[in-house]
C-alpha positions in Angstrom: -11.8 -17.4 -2.5 -10.0 -15.3 0.1 -8.5 -11.9 -0.6 -5.0 -13.3 -0.1 -5.5 -15.9 -2.7 -6.6 -13.3 -5.3 -3.4 -11.3 -5.0 -1.0 -12.0 -7.8 2.0 -9.9 -6.8 3.4 -7.5 -4.2 2.6 -4.7 -6.7 -1.0 -5.6 -6.7 -1.0 -5.6 -2.9 0.4 -2.0 -3.0 -2.4 -0.9 -5.4 -5.0 -2.4 -3.0 -3.4 -0.6 0.0 -3.7 2.7 -1.9 -7.4 2.0 -2.8 -8.2 1.2 0.8 -6.3 4.2 2.1 -8.1 6.6 -0.3 -11.5 5.0 0.5 -10.9 5.7 4.2 -9.7 9.3 3.5 -6.3 8.7 5.0 -3.3 10.6 3.6 0.0 8.9 2.7 1.7 10.9 5.5 -0.8 9.7 8.1 -0.5 6.1 7.0 3.2 6.2 6.8 3.4 7.5 10.3 1.1 4.8 11.6 3.1 2.0 10.1 6.5 3.6 10.7 7.7 3.9 7.1 8.7 7.0 5.1 6.2 8.7 2.9 8.5 8.0 -0.1 8.6 4.3 0.7 4.8 4.2 1.0 4.4 6.1 -2.3 6.7 3.7 -4.1 5.0 0.7 -2.5 1.5 1.9 -3.6 2.8 2.3 -7.2 4.4 -1.2 -7.2 7.9 0.2 -7.2 9.1 -1.0 -3.8 11.3 -4.1 -3.9 10.0 -5.3 -0.5 6.5 -5.5 0.7 
């Protein structure tokens, strides 16, 4: 089964992004800058609080 198939919601995707970011030692600020979003948006996304993924 692929990783995509095992995702059940956008919130779960956010949690996985956080886990991967932390494993790699990347701060929210650094990742937010790389993907051109605000730190607040990324924080909300990682906690499953963002309405859009």
